[in-house]
C-alpha positions in Angstrom: 121.9 131.6 120.4 118.2 130.9 120.5 116.9 131.2 124.0 114.5 128.4 125.2 111.2 129.5 126.7 110.1 128.2 130.1 108.6 124.8 129.1 109.6 122.6 131.9 108.8 118.9 131.6 106.5 117.9 134.4 108.7 114.9 135.3 111.6 113.1 133.8 111.1 110.9 130.8 112.6 107.4 131.5 115.8 106.5 129.7 114.1 103.3 128.4 111.3 105.3 126.8 113.8 107.8 125.2 115.9 104.9 123.9 112.9 103.2 122.4 111.7 106.4 120.7 115.1 107.0 119.1 115.3 103.4 118.0 111.7 103.5 116.5 112.4 106.8 114.7 115.3 105.2 112.9 113.2 102.3 111.8 110.2 104.1 110.4 111.6 107.4 109.0 113.5 107.9 105.8 114.7 111.4 106.4 113.5 112.9 109.7 115.5 110.3 111.7 118.6 112.2 110.4 117.4 115.7 111.4 115.3 115.3 114.5 118.3 114.2 116.7 120.0 117.5 115.8 117.4 119.5 117.7 117.9 120.7 121.3 117.1 117.8 123.7 113.6 119.0 124.9 112.6 119.9 121.3 114.0 116.6 120.0 111.9 114.6 122.5 108.7 116.4 121.5 109.2 116.4 117.7 110.4 112.8 117.7 107.3 111.8 119.8 105.0 113.7 117.5 106.5 112.1 114.4 105.9 108.6 115.8 102.3 109.3 116.6 101.8 110.7 113.1 103.5 107.6 111.8 101.0 105.4 113.6 98.2 107.4 112.0 99.9 107.0 108.7 100.3 103.2 109.1 96.5 102.9 109.7 95.9 104.9 106.5 98.3 102.9 104.3 97.4 99.4 105.5 95.7 97.4 102.8 94.3 94.8 105.1 92.2 97.3 107.1 88.7 98.2 105.8 87.6 101.8 105.6 85.5 101.3 108.7 88.4 99.7 110.6 90.6 102.7 109.6 88.1 105.2 110.8 87.6 103.3 114.1 91.3 102.9 114.8 92.0 106.5 113.9 89.3 107.8 116.3 90.7 105.6 119.0 94.1 107.0 118.4 92.7 110.5 118.8 91.1 109.5 122.1 94.4 108.0 123.4 96.5 111.0 122.5 93.9 113.1 124.3 94.4 111.1 127.5 92.0 108.1 127.2 93.1 104.8 128.8 93.4 101.5 126.9 96.6 102.0 124.9 97.8 98.4 125.5 94.6 96.7 124.2 94.5 99.2 121.3 98.1 98.3 120.3 97.4 94.6 120.5 94.2 94.7 118.4 95.6 97.0 115.8 98.9 95.1 115.4 97.0 91.9 115.0 94.9 93.3 112.2 97.7 94.9 110.2 98.4 93.3 106.8 101.5 91.2 106.0 102.9 94.0 103.8 103.2 96.4 106.8 106.9 97.1 107.4 108.2 95.4 110.6 109.3 98.8 112.0 105.8 100.2 111.8 104.3 97.0 113.2 106.7 97.2 116.2 105.8 100.9 116.6 102.1 100.1 116.7 102.7 97.3 119.2 104.5 99.9 121.5 101.9 102.6 121.2 101.6 102.8 125.0 105.3 103.5 125.4 105.1 106.3 122.9 102.1 107.8 124.7 104.0 107.5 128.0 106.4 110.1 126.6 103.6 112.3 125.2 102.2 112.6 128.7 105.5 113.8 130.1 105.8 116.7 127.7 105.0 120.3 128.5 101.4 121.5 128.2 102.2 123.6 125.1 103.9 120.6 123.4 101.0 118.3 124.3 98.4 120.8 122.9 100.3 121.1 119.6 100.7 117.3 119.2 97.0 116.7 120.1 95.7 119.1 117.6 97.9 117.7 114.8 97.1 114.1 115.4 93.4 114.8 115.8 93.3 116.7 112.5 95.4 114.1 110.7 93.5 111.0 112.0 90.2 112.7 111.2 91.0 113.9 107.8 92.9 111.1 106.2 90.2 108.3 106.4 87.9 110.5 104.4 90.2 110.2 101.4 90.6 106.5 101.8 86.9 106.0 100.9 87.5 107.4 97.4 90.9 106.0 96.4 91.3 105.1 92.8 93.9 104.9 90.1 92.2 107.8 88.2 93.5 110.5 90.6 91.8 113.1 92.7 89.2 115.3 91.0 91.0 118.6 91.1 93.8 120.7 92.6 91.6 121.9 95.5 91.1 118.3 96.6 94.8 117.6 96.4 95.5 120.7 98.5 93.0 119.4 101.1 94.6 116.0 101.1 98.1 117.6 101.5 96.8 119.6 104.4 95.5 116.6 106.4 98.6 114.5 105.9 101.3 117.1 106.0 100.0 120.7 106.4 98.9 120.0 109.9 102.5 118.8 110.6 103.8 122.2 109.4 101.4 123.9 111.8 102.4 121.6 114.7 106.1 122.2 114.1 105.5 125.9 114.1 103.8 125.7 117.5 106.5 123.4 118.9 109.3 125.8 117.8 107.4 128.8 119.1 106.8 127.1 122.4 110.5 126.4 122.7 111.9 129.7 121.7 111.0 133.3 122.6 112.8 134.5 119.6 111.0 132.2 117.2 107.7 133.0 119.0 108.0 136.7 118.0 107.6 135.5 114.4 104.6 133.2 115.1 102.2 135.0 112.8 104.5 135.0 109.8 105.6 131.4 110.3 102.0 130.2 110.8 101.1 131.6 107.4 103.9 129.5 105.8 103.1 126.3 107.8 100.7 124.8 105.2 103.1 125.4 102.3 105.9 123.7 104.2 103.8 120.6 104.7 102.4 120.7 101.2 105.9 120.8 99.7 106.9 117.7 101.7 103.8 115.8 100.7 104.0 116.7 97.0 107.5 115.5 97.0 106.4 112.1 98.4 103.5 111.9 95.9 105.9 112.4 92.9 108.5 110.1 94.4 106.0 107.2 95.0 103.8 107.7 92.0 104.7 104.3 90.4 104.5 102.4 93.7 101.1 103.9 94.3 99.9 103.0 90.8 100.8 99.4 91.4 98.3 99.3 94.3 95.6 101.1 92.3 96.1 104.6 93.8 96.9 108.0 92.3 97.0 111.3 94.1 97.5 113.6 91.1 94.7 116.0 90.2 92.6 115.1 87.1 91.8 118.7 86.1 95.5 119.4 85.7 96.8 116.1 84.1 93.8 115.0 82.0 94.5 117.7 79.4 97.9 116.0 78.8 96.4 112.6 78.3 97.6 111.2 81.6 
């Protein structure tokens, strides 16, 4: 059996916060809501919380009603909040008000309850908080850069696609590696090898999403496929 490391939670997370996190996860996740609850309790709380924060960042990226400047601003504010800044309630109110009508209700509710999600973040262990902060900061900084050049003609090349995959999913692979190593001494012994695989793990997840959603993306004038690879086939 995997032996947990000494990552004591500073103080108990309230039952109401945990119940909300579990409810929100089921409303905004297609697959992770099935697997995260299978993790050991302390790891489940951290991974579930990290997923919701990443989903807020993702909601900002995907919303069609927000301008590129709005997305950059809300993304930076999210980074500041995750890193301990005050103002989560006003942030949640303002962002929820500006989301477009096509934003799913589950994501809208999640944004409106950003403060409750962050209440859980701040009760996690220092190692868990560091891993989540790094991931959300990288994701929320990198994703808006790609929003400024969205088009139906695809990304310029495979290198650009790899960069996009890193910011939206590779950083998640790195964060999960840190969270699992923080939890388990046995897993931590393989940190170096697992870290080398973290980007590939995230890239595989994102490429699956890109291929699955290709026609939905095209309807909104977006394509994530690399031109240098597909133009030769007349696509």
